[in-house]
LUMDRENNU-96413 format. One record per residue: residue number from 1; residue in one letter; x, y, z of N, C-alpha, C in turn; chain. Coordinates in nm, 3 decimals, decimal comma, m for minus. Layout:
REM LUMDRENNU-96413
NUM_A_X_Y_Z_X_Y_Z_X_Y_Z_A
...
This chain:
REM LUMDRENNU-96413
1_P_1,417_2,511_5,482_1,325_2,403_5,518_1,212_2,383_5,417_A
2_W_1,197_2,478_5,321_1,084_2,468_5,228_1,130_2,423_5,090_A
3_K_1,038_2,369_5,014_1,063_2,332_4,875_0,991_2,430_4,784_A
4_L_1,047_2,446_4,662_0,991_2,542_4,567_0,842_2,517_4,544_A
5_E_0,805_2,391_4,529_0,664_2,361_4,498_0,571_2,400_4,613_A
6_D_0,627_2,417_4,734_0,545_2,457_4,849_0,499_2,602_4,839_A
7_I_0,577_2,686_4,769_0,544_2,828_4,767_0,483_2,874_4,633_A
8_L_0,482_2,783_4,534_0,418_2,818_4,407_0,266_2,819_4,424_A
9_P_0,196_2,904_4,351_0,049_2,905_4,363_m0,012_2,777_4,309_A
10_R_m0,130_2,743_4,358_m0,200_2,625_4,308_m0,239_2,647_4,162_A
11_V_m0,237_2,540_4,084_m0,279_2,547_3,944_m0,430_2,534_3,935_A
12_L_m0,495_2,629_3,872_m0,640_2,625_3,852_m0,669_2,624_3,702_A
13_V_m0,767_2,546_3,663_m0,806_2,545_3,522_m0,914_2,649_3,498_A
14_A_m0,938_2,677_3,370_m1,038_2,777_3,332_m1,173_2,743_3,394_A
15_G_m1,242_2,846_3,442_m1,374_2,829_3,501_m1,374_2,807_3,650_A
16_A_m1,256_2,779_3,707_m1,248_2,754_3,852_m1,261_2,885_3,929_A
17_D_m1,300_2,873_4,054_m1,313_2,989_4,142_m1,173_3,029_4,191_A
18_A_m1,125_3,143_4,146_m0,992_3,190_4,185_m1,000_3,299_4,292_A
19_G_m1,118_3,317_4,352_m1,132_3,415_4,458_m1,197_3,545_4,412_A
20_Y_m1,206_3,639_4,505_m1,271_3,767_4,478_m1,186_3,881_4,530_A
21_L_m1,204_3,997_4,475_m1,133_4,116_4,522_m1,185_4,153_4,661_A
22_T_m1,093_4,157_4,757_m1,132_4,191_4,895_m1,136_4,342_4,913_A
23_A_m1,192_4,383_5,027_m1,197_4,526_5,058_m1,056_4,583_5,072_A
24_E_m0,965_4,506_5,135_m0,827_4,551_5,149_m0,761_4,563_5,012_A
25_G_m0,784_4,463_4,926_m0,727_4,467_4,791_m0,779_4,585_4,711_A
26_A_m0,907_4,614_4,724_m0,965_4,728_4,652_m0,901_4,859_4,697_A
27_R_m0,875_4,872_4,827_m0,812_4,995_4,878_m0,669_5,007_4,828_A
28_R_m0,599_4,895_4,815_m0,461_4,899_4,764_m0,458_4,943_4,617_A
29_L_m0,556_4,897_4,541_m0,560_4,931_4,399_m0,611_5,072_4,374_A
30_D_m0,701_5,119_4,459_m0,764_5,250_4,438_m0,787_5,317_4,572_A
31_V_m0,692_5,404_4,608_m0,700_5,469_4,740_m0,818_5,566_4,748_A
32_S_m0,875_5,603_4,632_m0,989_5,696_4,634_m1,115_5,629_4,687_A
33_G_m1,119_5,496_4,684_m1,236_5,425_4,734_m1,344_5,401_4,630_A
34_H_m1,322_5,447_4,506_m1,424_5,425_4,402_m1,435_5,277_4,362_A
35_L_m1,322_5,206_4,363_m1,324_5,064_4,328_m1,379_4,983_4,445_A
36_K_m1,483_4,908_4,421_m1,550_4,833_4,526_m1,503_4,688_4,527_A
37_P_m1,506_4,623_4,641_m1,468_4,481_4,649_m1,574_4,393_4,584_A
38_G_m1,535_4,266_4,560_m1,632_4,169_4,512_m1,611_4,120_4,371_A
39_A_m1,526_4,187_4,291_m1,505_4,142_4,153_m1,442_4,003_4,153_A
40_P_m1,498_3,909_4,076_m1,440_3,774_4,072_m1,311_3,772_3,993_A
41_F_m1,218_3,688_4,035_m1,094_3,665_3,960_m1,113_3,541_3,872_A
42_C_m1,046_3,541_3,757_m1,041_3,418_3,679_m0,898_3,366_3,685_A
43_P_m0,877_3,232_3,673_m0,741_3,181_3,669_m0,662_3,251_3,560_A
44_P_m0,546_3,311_3,592_m0,475_3,393_3,494_m0,409_3,310_3,386_A
45_E_m0,392_3,369_3,271_m0,326_3,303_3,158_m0,229_3,401_3,092_A
46_G_m0,124_3,347_3,032_m0,034_3,428_2,951_m0,081_3,433_2,806_A
47_D_0,007_3,479_2,718_m0,030_3,495_2,577_m0,071_3,363_2,512_A
48_A_m0,010_3,254_2,554_m0,041_3,125_2,491_m0,187_3,088_2,514_A
49_G_m0,229_3,088_2,641_m0,366_3,050_2,674_m0,470_3,144_2,617_A
50_T_m0,443_3,275_2,626_m0,541_3,371_2,575_m0,549_3,367_2,423_A
51_G_m0,436_3,335_2,358_m0,438_3,321_2,212_m0,522_3,203_2,168_A
52_M_m0,514_3,092_2,242_m0,597_2,975_2,211_m0,746_3,010_2,221_A
53_V_m0,781_3,082_2,327_m0,922_3,116_2,349_m0,970_3,216_2,244_A
54_A_m0,887_3,315_2,212_m0,926_3,418_2,116_m0,952_3,360_1,978_A
55_T_m0,889_3,246_1,947_m0,907_3,183_1,816_m0,993_3,057_1,824_A
56_N_m1,054_3,033_1,940_m1,137_2,913_1,960_m1,059_2,787_1,924_A
57_A_m0,935_2,779_1,971_m0,848_2,666_1,941_m0,808_2,595_2,070_A
58_V_m0,909_2,547_2,146_m0,884_2,478_2,271_m0,926_2,332_2,265_A
59_L_m0,990_2,292_2,156_m1,035_2,155_2,139_m0,921_2,071_2,080_A
60_K_m0,917_1,942_2,112_m0,817_1,854_2,053_m0,825_1,859_1,901_A
61_R_m0,708_1,851_1,835_m0,695_1,854_1,689_m0,727_1,992_1,631_A
62_T_m0,721_2,096_1,716_m0,725_2,233_1,665_m0,594_2,302_1,699_A
63_G_m0,566_2,413_1,634_m0,443_2,486_1,661_m0,457_2,630_1,618_A
64_N_m0,359_2,710_1,658_m0,357_2,848_1,612_m0,213_2,892_1,589_A
65_V_m0,199_2,988_1,500_m0,069_3,047_1,469_m0,079_3,197_1,490_A
66_S_0,009_3,251_1,573_0,022_3,395_1,590_0,143_3,440_1,511_A
67_A_0,123_3,533_1,419_0,233_3,576_1,331_0,239_3,728_1,327_A
68_G_0,335_3,782_1,400_0,357_3,925_1,402_0,507_3,951_1,406_A
69_T_0,554_4,027_1,503_0,697_4,051_1,518_0,771_3,918_1,540_A
70_S_0,714_3,833_1,623_0,760_3,695_1,635_0,642_3,606_1,598_A
71_S_0,661_3,476_1,600_0,550_3,388_1,567_0,555_3,263_1,653_A
72_F_0,440_3,203_1,671_0,435_3,073_1,736_0,311_2,999_1,689_A
73_S_0,321_2,867_1,694_0,205_2,782_1,666_0,177_2,700_1,789_A
74_M_0,049_2,667_1,809_0,008_2,581_1,921_m0,094_2,482_1,870_A
75_I_m0,063_2,354_1,883_m0,150_2,247_1,840_m0,197_2,169_1,962_A
76_V_m0,329_2,158_1,979_m0,383_2,082_2,093_m0,377_1,933_2,058_A
77_L_m0,306_1,857_2,141_m0,274_1,718_2,111_m0,382_1,622_2,160_A
78_E_m0,393_1,509_2,091_m0,481_1,401_2,136_m0,412_1,316_2,240_A
79_K_m0,278_1,316_2,240_m0,201_1,239_2,337_m0,065_1,306_2,353_A
80_E_0,009_1,265_2,455_0,142_1,320_2,478_0,236_1,282_2,363_A
81_L_0,339_1,365_2,340_0,440_1,331_2,241_0,521_1,211_2,288_A
82_S_0,582_1,140_2,194_0,655_1,018_2,228_0,783_1,045_2,305_A
83_K_0,838_1,166_2,290_0,961_1,202_2,359_0,975_1,354_2,362_A
84_P_1,063_1,408_2,446_1,086_1,553_2,448_1,163_1,598_2,324_A
85_Y_1,134_1,720_2,279_1,208_1,782_2,170_1,257_1,918_2,218_A
86_E_1,383_1,946_2,193_1,442_2,071_2,240_1,371_2,193_2,181_A
87_V_1,319_2,182_2,058_1,262_2,298_1,991_1,111_2,307_2,005_A
88_I_1,051_2,217_2,083_0,906_2,219_2,103_0,876_2,235_2,251_A
89_D_0,799_2,338_2,286_0,759_2,360_2,424_0,624_2,292_2,449_A
90_M_0,611_2,233_2,566_0,483_2,174_2,605_0,411_2,269_2,700_A
91_V_0,292_2,312_2,661_0,207_2,395_2,745_0,072_2,326_2,753_A
92_T_m0,029_2,392_2,807_m0,162_2,333_2,811_m0,266_2,437_2,770_A
93_T_m0,383_2,388_2,732_m0,497_2,476_2,715_m0,537_2,529_2,852_A
94_P_m0,616_2,636_2,858_m0,659_2,686_2,990_m0,737_2,583_3,071_A
95_D_m0,793_2,479_3,004_m0,862_2,375_3,080_m0,779_2,248_3,093_A
96_G_m0,647_2,257_3,062_m0,555_2,152_3,104_m0,516_2,046_3,005_A
97_Y_m0,547_2,062_2,876_m0,508_1,961_2,777_m0,372_1,994_2,716_A
98_P_m0,292_1,891_2,682_m0,155_1,917_2,634_m0,152_1,986_2,499_A
99_V_m0,059_2,078_2,486_m0,042_2,158_2,364_0,105_2,162_2,328_A
100_A_0,135_2,135_2,200_0,272_2,146_2,150_0,290_2,283_2,088_A
101_M_0,392_2,355_2,134_0,414_2,493_2,092_0,549_2,506_2,024_A
102_V_0,548_2,564_1,905_0,672_2,598_1,834_0,683_2,750_1,833_A
103_H_0,791_2,802_1,891_0,808_2,948_1,900_0,926_2,992_1,813_A
104_C_0,906_3,100_1,739_1,009_3,155_1,652_1,031_3,302_1,688_A
105_N_1,155_3,342_1,699_1,187_3,478_1,741_1,160_3,583_1,634_A
106_N_1,160_3,541_1,508_1,149_3,636_1,397_1,030_3,601_1,308_A
107_C_0,961_3,707_1,262_0,851_3,682_1,168_0,842_3,796_1,066_A
108_T_0,776_3,906_1,101_0,748_4,009_1,001_0,843_4,130_1,004_A
109_S_0,938_4,135_1,097_1,023_4,255_1,109_1,100_4,283_0,980_A
110_D_1,165_4,181_0,924_1,243_4,202_0,802_1,151_4,229_0,683_A
111_L_1,039_4,160_0,679_0,939_4,183_0,575_0,893_4,328_0,577_A
112_N_0,865_4,381_0,696_0,823_4,521_0,709_0,934_4,616_0,667_A
113_A_1,059_4,580_0,696_1,172_4,666_0,659_1,182_4,680_0,507_A
114_W_1,161_4,570_0,435_1,164_4,575_0,288_1,047_4,658_0,234_A
115_V_0,929_4,640_0,294_0,812_4,718_0,249_0,837_4,867_0,272_A
116_N_0,901_4,902_0,382_0,933_5,043_0,408_1,030_5,099_0,306_A
117_L_1,117_5,014_0,252_1,208_5,058_0,147_1,129_5,100_0,022_A
118_F_1,029_5,021_m0,011_0,943_5,057_m0,125_0,862_5,183_m0,095_A
119_K_0,825_5,202_0,031_0,754_5,325_0,069_0,845_5,446_0,046_A
120_E_0,973_5,435_0,084_1,067_5,545_0,063_1,082_5,577_m0,086_A
121_Y_1,087_5,471_m0,168_1,098_5,493_m0,313_0,975_5,565_m0,366_A
122_Q_0,858_5,528_m0,315_0,735_5,593_m0,357_0,735_5,740_m0,316_A
123_Q_0,785_5,768_m0,196_0,796_5,907_m0,150_0,895_5,985_m0,235_A
124_L_1,004_5,918_m0,276_1,105_5,982_m0,359_1,046_6,026_m0,493_A
125_L_0,951_5,948_m0,544_0,883_5,982_m0,669_0,774_6,087_m0,650_A
126_G_0,746_6,120_m0,525_0,642_6,219_m0,498_0,502_6,162_m0,503_A
127_V_0,491_6,030_m0,489_0,361_5,963_m0,494_0,307_5,950_m0,351_A
128_P_0,183_5,992_m0,326_0,126_5,978_m0,192_0,129_5,833_m0,145_A
129_V_0,159_5,813_m0,017_0,176_5,678_0,036_0,057_5,639_0,123_A
130_D_m0,005_5,528_0,089_m0,105_5,463_0,173_m0,047_5,325_0,207_A
131_M_m0,004_5,305_0,333_0,067_5,182_0,367_m0,018_5,058_0,347_A
132_N_m0,148_5,067_0,369_m0,234_4,951_0,342_m0,229_4,914_0,195_A
133_E_m0,224_5,017_0,109_m0,216_4,990_m0,035_m0,079_4,933_m0,072_A
134_V_0,027_4,986_m0,010_0,162_4,937_m0,039_0,172_4,789_m0,001_A
135_F_0,129_4,756_0,120_0,132_4,616_0,163_0,045_4,530_0,072_A
136_G_m0,075_4,578_0,043_m0,168_4,501_m0,038_m0,115_4,472_m0,177_A
137_K_m0,057_4,575_m0,242_m0,004_4,557_m0,378_0,113_4,459_m0,378_A
138_L_0,207_4,478_m0,286_0,326_4,393_m0,282_0,292_4,249_m0,244_A
139_Y_0,206_4,233_m0,144_0,170_4,099_m0,100_0,095_4,023_m0,209_A
140_N_m0,004_4,087_m0,270_m0,082_4,019_m0,373_0,002_3,991_m0,497_A
141_N_0,096_4,081_m0,528_0,185_4,055_m0,641_0,274_3,934_m0,615_A
142_A_0,308_3,912_m0,487_0,391_3,796_m0,452_0,324_3,665_m0,492_A
143_L_0,193_3,661_m0,489_0,121_3,538_m0,523_0,132_3,505_m0,671_A
144_T_0,177_3,601_m0,753_0,195_3,573_m0,896_0,334_3,517_m0,925_A
145_G_0,420_3,510_m0,823_0,556_3,459_m0,841_0,559_3,308_m0,851_A
146_D_0,679_3,254_m0,873_0,697_3,109_m0,881_0,671_3,046_m0,744_A
147_P_0,609_2,928_m0,741_0,579_2,863_m0,613_0,701_2,839_m0,526_A
148_D_0,821_2,824_m0,589_0,944_2,805_m0,512_1,026_2,933_m0,504_A
149_C_0,964_3,046_m0,538_1,028_3,179_m0,534_1,142_3,192_m0,635_A
150_G_1,145_3,108_m0,735_1,247_3,118_m0,838_1,389_3,094_m0,790_A
151_G_1,402_3,028_m0,672_1,534_3,001_m0,616_1,583_3,106_m0,518_A
152_L_1,510_3,217_m0,503_1,552_3,324_m0,411_1,535_3,279_m0,266_A
153_L_1,621_3,330_m0,179_1,617_3,295_m0,038_1,620_3,421_0,048_A
154_S_1,549_3,417_0,158_1,555_3,525_0,255_1,565_3,466_0,395_A
155_Y_1,653_3,525_0,477_1,664_3,489_0,618_1,631_3,614_0,699_A
156_N_1,519_3,609_0,770_1,466_3,728_0,839_1,516_3,737_0,983_A
157_Y_1,638_3,690_1,008_1,688_3,673_1,144_1,741_3,805_1,204_A
158_F_1,653_3,882_1,263_1,696_3,997_1,343_1,764_3,947_1,470_A
159_S_1,722_3,831_1,517_1,785_3,767_1,633_1,800_3,619_1,603_A
160_G_1,857_3,547_1,696_1,881_3,404_1,674_1,753_3,324_1,668_A
161_E_1,764_3,202_1,620_1,650_3,110_1,610_1,690_2,974_1,667_A
162_P_1,645_2,940_1,787_1,679_2,810_1,845_1,637_2,692_1,758_A
163_V_1,526_2,704_1,686_1,478_2,593_1,604_1,580_2,555_1,497_A
164_T_1,652_2,655_1,444_1,753_2,627_1,342_1,895_2,634_1,398_A
165_G_1,908_2,641_1,531_2,039_2,629_1,594_2,124_2,754_1,591_A
166_L_2,061_2,873_1,584_2,137_2,998_1,578_2,108_3,084_1,701_A
167_T_2,215_3,126_1,770_2,199_3,209_1,889_2,195_3,357_1,854_A
168_E_2,242_3,392_1,734_2,234_3,529_1,684_2,181_3,525_1,541_A
169_G_2,140_3,641_1,492_2,089_3,646_1,356_2,144_3,761_1,276_A
170_R_2,143_3,748_1,144_2,177_3,855_1,050_2,075_3,850_0,936_A
171_P_1,995_3,954_0,917_1,901_3,952_0,804_1,978_3,941_0,672_A
172_L_1,938_3,845_0,590_2,007_3,820_0,464_1,907_3,797_0,352_A
173_F_1,941_3,847_0,233_1,871_3,807_0,111_1,976_3,745_0,019_A
174_V_1,947_3,625_m0,031_2,047_3,548_m0,104_1,991_3,503_m0,238_A
175_R_2,071_3,516_m0,343_2,033_3,464_m0,475_2,158_3,431_m0,554_A
176_S_2,142_3,345_m0,652_2,250_3,318_m0,745_2,219_3,390_m0,877_A
177_A_2,319_3,395_m0,965_2,302_3,468_m1,091_2,197_3,404_m1,180_A
178_T_2,169_3,277_m1,161_2,074_3,207_m1,248_1,933_3,201_m1,191_A
179_D_1,912_3,252_m1,069_1,778_3,252_m1,010_1,688_3,353_m1,080_A
180_K_1,557_3,334_m1,066_1,459_3,421_m1,131_1,430_3,541_m1,041_A
181_F_1,505_3,649_m1,064_1,497_3,766_m0,977_1,390_3,861_m1,029_A
182_S_1,275_3,859_m0,966_1,164_3,947_m1,001_1,103_4,001_m0,873_A
183_L_1,023_4,106_m0,884_0,959_4,164_m0,766_0,867_4,061_m0,699_A
184_A_0,790_3,988_m0,780_0,698_3,889_m0,725_0,773_3,780_m0,649_A
185_N_0,881_3,728_m0,708_0,958_3,624_m0,641_1,028_3,678_m0,517_A
186_F_1,075_3,803_m0,525_1,142_3,865_m0,410_1,047_3,876_m0,291_A
187_M_0,926_3,927_m0,315_0,830_3,941_m0,206_0,782_3,805_m0,157_A
188_R_0,767_3,713_m0,248_0,723_3,580_m0,208_0,829_3,513_m0,120_A
189_A_0,956_3,529_m0,155_1,064_3,473_m0,074_1,063_3,531_0,067_A
190_N_1,035_3,660_0,079_1,031_3,723_0,211_0,907_3,679_0,290_A
191_L_0,796_3,658_0,221_0,677_3,605_0,289_0,702_3,461_0,336_A
192_Y_0,764_3,381_0,251_0,798_3,244_0,290_0,891_3,245_0,411_A
193_A_0,989_3,335_0,410_1,086_3,342_0,521_1,018_3,369_0,654_A
194_S_0,907_3,445_0,650_0,840_3,482_0,774_0,782_3,360_0,848_A
195_V_0,757_3,250_0,774_0,702_3,130_0,839_0,790_3,007_0,817_A
196_A_0,910_3,025_0,762_0,996_2,912_0,730_1,038_2,835_0,856_A
197_V_1,081_2,906_0,959_1,125_2,839_1,082_1,006_2,770_1,149_A
198_L_0,890_2,835_1,142_0,768_2,775_1,197_0,739_2,642_1,128_A
199_K_0,759_2,637_0,998_0,739_2,512_0,924_0,835_2,404_0,970_A
200_I_0,963_2,440_0,986_1,064_2,342_1,026_1,026_2,279_1,160_A
201_G_0,981_2,361_1,254_0,940_2,309_1,385_0,816_2,223_1,376_A
202_N_0,717_2,266_1,298_0,593_2,189_1,289_0,609_2,061_1,209_A
203_D_0,708_2,057_1,119_0,734_1,933_1,046_0,769_1,818_1,142_A
204_I_0,830_1,852_1,256_0,858_1,749_1,357_0,727_1,689_1,408_A
205_L_0,630_1,775_1,436_0,501_1,727_1,487_0,427_1,645_1,383_A
206_F_0,422_1,695_1,259_0,342_1,629_1,157_0,410_1,506_1,099_A
207_N_0,542_1,512_1,079_0,612_1,404_1,011_0,668_1,298_1,105_A
208_E_0,715_1,341_1,223_0,775_1,246_1,316_0,676_1,196_1,422_A
209_E_0,589_1,286_1,469_0,493_1,246_1,572_0,355_1,214_1,514_A
210_H_0,338_1,242_1,385_0,212_1,213_1,315_0,091_1,277_1,385_A
211_V_0,112_1,400_1,430_0,004_1,476_1,493_m0,101_1,511_1,388_A
212_Q_m0,227_1,495_1,423_m0,338_1,526_1,333_m0,405_1,656_1,378_A
213_V_m0,442_1,738_1,281_m0,509_1,864_1,313_m0,619_1,888_1,212_A
214_D_m0,737_1,928_1,261_m0,851_1,953_1,174_m0,863_2,099_1,132_A
215_R_m0,820_2,189_1,220_m0,835_2,332_1,190_m0,725_2,412_1,257_A
216_I_m0,662_2,501_1,181_m0,563_2,594_1,235_m0,612_2,735_1,205_A
217_T_m0,612_2,819_1,307_m0,658_2,957_1,291_m0,539_3,052_1,304_A
218_G_m0,527_3,143_1,211_m0,419_3,241_1,213_m0,464_3,374_1,269_A
219_H_m0,373_3,441_1,340_m0,402_3,578_1,387_m0,271_3,654_1,397_A
220_G_m0,279_3,785_1,382_m0,159_3,868_1,387_m0,140_3,947_1,258_A
221_G_m0,037_4,030_1,257_m0,015_4,125_1,148_0,006_4,063_1,012_A
222_L_0,062_3,941_1,006_0,087_3,876_0,877_m0,042_3,855_0,799_A
223_F_m0,154_3,849_0,869_m0,281_3,817_0,805_m0,367_3,941_0,777_A
224_K_m0,309_4,059_0,795_m0,386_4,182_0,778_m0,428_4,202_0,633_A
225_T_m0,340_4,169_0,537_m0,377_4,174_0,395_m0,456_4,047_0,366_A
226_P_m0,584_4,058_0,334_m0,670_3,939_0,323_m0,616_3,835_0,226_A
227_G_m0,613_3,711_0,273_m0,585_3,598_0,186_m0,439_3,563_0,164_A
228_V_m0,349_3,660_0,173_m0,210_3,634_0,133_m0,134_3,556_0,239_A
229_G_m0,130_3,608_0,363_m0,062_3,536_0,470_m0,123_3,399_0,493_A
230_Q_m0,256_3,390_0,478_m0,324_3,261_0,492_m0,273_3,159_0,391_A
231_R_m0,264_3,205_0,265_m0,221_3,113_0,159_m0,077_3,068_0,180_A
232_V_0,008_3,159_0,223_0,149_3,124_0,247_0,159_3,025_0,363_A
233_L_0,087_3,050_0,472_0,093_2,959_0,587_0,029_2,824_0,554_A
234_A_m0,078_2,825_0,476_m0,140_2,699_0,434_m0,042_2,614_0,355_A
235_A_0,036_2,678_0,269_0,137_2,605_0,192_0,248_2,553_0,283_A
236_A_0,289_2,634_0,380_0,398_2,595_0,470_0,359_2,475_0,556_A
237_L_0,238_2,476_0,612_0,196_2,371_0,704_0,115_2,262_0,636_A
238_N_0,086_2,281_0,505_0,004_2,185_0,430_m0,126_2,157_0,505_A
239_S_m0,191_2,265_0,547_m0,314_2,255_0,625_m0,403_2,374_0,594_A
240_P_m0,536_2,355_0,596_m0,624_2,471_0,580_m0,603_2,571_0,694_A
241_I_m0,605_2,700_0,661_m0,586_2,805_0,760_m0,709_2,895_0,761_A
242_S_m0,762_2,918_0,879_m0,877_3,007_0,895_m0,834_3,136_0,963_A
243_V_m0,902_3,244_0,933_m0,880_3,372_1,001_m1,016_3,429_1,040_A
244_M_m1,029_3,468_1,167_m1,153_3,528_1,216_m1,132_3,675_1,245_A
245_E_m1,235_3,755_1,231_m1,224_3,899_1,257_m1,181_3,925_1,401_A
246_T_m1,234_3,849_1,496_m1,204_3,874_1,637_m1,063_3,834_1,676_A
247_A_m0,996_3,751_1,593_m0,863_3,704_1,630_m0,763_3,818_1,642_A
248_G_m0,786_3,926_1,572_m0,695_4,040_1,579_m0,691_4,107_1,715_A
249_E_m0,791_4,077_1,801_m0,795_4,139_1,933_m0,695_4,074_2,028_A
250_G_m0,656_3,950_2,001_m0,548_3,885_2,074_m0,576_3,860_2,220_A
251_G_m0,470_3,882_2,302_m0,472_3,842_2,441_m0,581_3,907_2,525_A
252_A_m0,604_4,036_2,505_m0,706_4,106_2,586_m0,844_4,045_2,563_A
253_W_m0,872_4,012_2,439_m1,000_3,947_2,404_m1,007_3,808_2,468_A
254_G_m0,897_3,734_2,464_m0,896_3,599_2,519_m0,917_3,597_2,670_A
255_I_m0,850_3,685_2,743_m0,865_3,684_2,889_m1,003_3,735_2,929_A
256_A_m1,061_3,826_2,850_m1,198_3,873_2,878_m1,297_3,757_2,863_A
257_L_m1,274_3,672_2,761_m1,360_3,555_2,744_m1,345_3,458_2,861_A
258_L_m1,221_3,438_2,907_m1,200_3,347_3,021_m1,266_3,400_3,148_A
259_A_m1,265_3,533_3,164_m1,335_3,594_3,278_m1,486_3,573_3,264_A
260_A_m1,538_3,590_3,141_m1,680_3,569_3,118_m1,719_3,423_3,141_A
261_F_m1,627_3,331_3,112_m1,652_3,189_3,134_m1,674_3,161_3,282_A
262_V_m1,597_3,228_3,368_m1,613_3,211_3,512_m1,752_3,259_3,556_A
263_V_m1,793_3,374_3,503_m1,915_3,440_3,551_m2,041_3,384_3,486_A
264_N_m2,031_3,349_3,356_m2,154_3,322_3,278_m2,178_3,176_3,244_A
265_N_m2,091_3,085_3,286_m2,109_2,944_3,251_m2,210_2,879_3,345_A
266_R_m2,337_2,909_3,322_m2,443_2,861_3,412_m2,472_2,712_3,394_A
267_K_m2,444_2,659_3,275_m2,481_2,520_3,247_m2,371_2,421_3,283_A
268_G_m2,259_2,470_3,333_m2,150_2,380_3,367_m2,084_2,317_3,247_A
269_Q_m2,080_2,390_3,134_m2,020_2,337_3,012_m1,867_2,338_3,022_A
270_S_m1,803_2,254_2,939_m1,658_2,261_2,926_m1,621_2,388_2,851_A
271_L_m1,494_2,427_2,859_m1,452_2,548_2,789_m1,478_2,539_2,638_A
272_P_m1,440_2,428_2,570_m1,470_2,420_2,426_m1,619_2,430_2,396_A
273_E_m1,702_2,365_2,479_m1,847_2,372_2,457_m1,898_2,514_2,473_A
274_W_m1,853_2,582_2,578_m1,901_2,718_2,604_m1,858_2,814_2,494_A
275_L_m1,732_2,802_2,449_m1,685_2,890_2,340_m1,765_2,867_2,212_A
276_N_m1,791_2,740_2,180_m1,866_2,710_2,058_m2,010_2,756_2,066_A
277_D_m2,074_2,732_2,181_m2,217_2,758_2,192_m2,252_2,902_2,227_A
278_C_m2,165_2,968_2,303_m2,201_3,099_2,358_m2,121_3,216_2,300_A
279_V_m2,007_3,188_2,238_m1,922_3,297_2,190_m1,910_3,297_2,038_A
280_F_m1,856_3,188_1,984_m1,829_3,185_1,840_m1,947_3,136_1,758_A
281_L_m2,039_3,060_1,821_m2,164_3,019_1,758_m2,141_2,959_1,619_A
282_G_m2,040_2,873_1,610_m2,013_2,804_1,484_m1,933_2,883_1,383_A
283_N_m1,896_3,008_1,416_m1,818_3,089_1,321_m1,672_3,045_1,324_A
284_A_m1,628_2,981_1,217_m1,490_2,935_1,209_m1,404_3,028_1,126_A
285_G_m1,460_3,140_1,081_m1,384_3,236_1,003_m1,377_3,199_0,856_A
286_T_m1,288_3,266_0,786_m1,267_3,241_0,644_m1,150_3,146_0,626_A
287_E_m1,173_3,037_0,555_m1,071_2,932_0,542_m1,011_2,930_0,403_A
288_I_m0,878_2,910_0,397_m0,808_2,888_0,271_m0,733_2,756_0,281_A
289_A_m0,757_2,668_0,185_m0,690_2,538_0,182_m0,565_2,547_0,095_A
290_P_m0,463_2,468_0,124_m0,340_2,474_0,045_m0,360_2,408_m0,092_A
291_S_m0,297_2,466_m0,194_m0,296_2,401_m0,325_m0,173_2,311_m0,335_A
292_R_m0,181_2,206_m0,415_m0,069_2,115_m0,430_0,053_2,189_m0,484_A
293_E_0,031_2,282_m0,578_0,141_2,357_m0,639_0,213_2,441_m0,533_A
294_D_0,136_2,508_m0,447_0,196_2,591_m0,342_0,274_2,506_m0,242_A
295_V_0,218_2,392_m0,203_0,283_2,305_m0,105_0,415_2,251_m0,162_A
296_E_0,411_2,205_m0,286_0,534_2,154_m0,349_0,637_2,265_m0,363_A
297_G_0,592_2,386_m0,398_0,684_2,500_m0,410_0,747_2,535_m0,278_A
298_F_0,667_2,538_m0,170_0,722_2,572_m0,038_0,820_2,464_0,007_A
299_N_0,787_2,337_m0,018_0,878_2,229_0,021_1,012_2,240_m0,051_A
300_K_1,008_2,279_m0,177_1,132_2,298_m0,253_1,211_2,416_m0,195_A
301_Y_1,139_2,524_m0,163_1,202_2,643_m0,102_1,269_2,606_0,030_A
302_I_1,199_2,527_0,113_1,251_2,501_0,248_1,374_2,411_0,244_A
303_E_1,384_2,323_0,145_1,504_2,240_0,132_1,624_2,327_0,095_A
304_T_1,604_2,422_0,003_1,711_2,517_m0,031_1,745_2,604_0,090_A
305_Y_1,641_2,643_0,165_1,657_2,725_0,285_1,744_2,654_0,388_A
306_K_1,719_2,525_0,410_1,797_2,449_0,508_1,944_2,441_0,467_A
307_R_1,968_2,417_0,338_2,107_2,411_0,291_2,175_2,546_0,306_A
308_G_2,099_2,653_0,286_2,155_2,788_0,293_2,180_2,838_0,434_A
309_L_2,136_2,762_0,536_2,161_2,804_0,674_2,310_2,819_0,702_A
310_A_2,392_2,748_0,627_2,537_2,762_0,642_2,581_2,905_0,610_A
311_I_2,512_2,971_0,515_2,542_3,111_0,481_2,507_3,201_0,599_A
312_E_2,392_3,176_0,659_2,350_3,255_0,775_2,449_3,239_0,891_A
313_K_2,491_3,117_0,916_2,587_3,092_1,023_2,721_3,161_0,996_A
314_A_2,765_3,160_0,869_2,889_3,227_0,833_2,876_3,379_0,853_A
315_A_2,758_3,434_0,823_2,735_3,578_0,840_2,743_3,617_0,986_A
316_V_2,688_3,532_1,074_2,695_3,558_1,218_2,840_3,558_1,266_A
317_E_2,916_3,462_1,218_3,056_3,450_1,261_3,143_3,563_1,206_A
318_A_3,107_3,615_1,086_3,189_3,717_1,021_3,164_3,858_1,075_A
319_K_3,045_3,882_1,129_3,011_4,018_1,174_2,935_4,016_1,303_A
């Protein structure tokens, strides 16, 4: 006799009163009685919403990119998209504005595997290993490579990628005999691969839907080596990329801010206003803008990458 929508919880936006911890609830959580009732609840959010808040990317024409084991981008839209896209998820900001999300299953796993190979070689030579130094040296050396990676290709597919139509993945490194095979180009190709699928998905938003964005903030492991991941992503999305120190705290930081918004928003400000005025105080982080050379190089790489997807598909079918 009931419908699904009858039993789903009500949707609440950020800042709304979601209730308080009751005495019965406190006893269920802590039978010792130390936990007292009365703690306010905030409307809950998953990784998407908390990531937006942690990077102060809840205002229209802002976005954020999370790049770690997997990656996703979220762009806050000025209006709805013209039509549905299979590879783009529609979510909302915690205060209810539409957001276009591109999710990729693979990001830094294959990149880390290659870096670990160099770590093993360093250990074989008897050289002490500092992983921050290993990452830093390899990543920064990649920036000295050719903007198009000298023709080298990498597919970091530990698993399938819906954006490129693959249900399974096989990590692959591909080159021809005439490509420029160097350490810098090799590392650059692997860095490009970490955001290649993200670029393909976002090209739909920028090129087909003409979505405008003023600021994109990056967070996650790809950005741990200062400047390198930012420059690669800036080239991929042809957009300035900012990184803030607090962005590394991720979801826990974001949900703590949303809880604080419930408790401390005395002036009745909107979520973007409160974040700007009371939390980030105008701090937009460190920004890197894309260079024309890098953008043209990445575009050349991605066209070769798309043609080479047939190799990836053949690898899946063969093994």
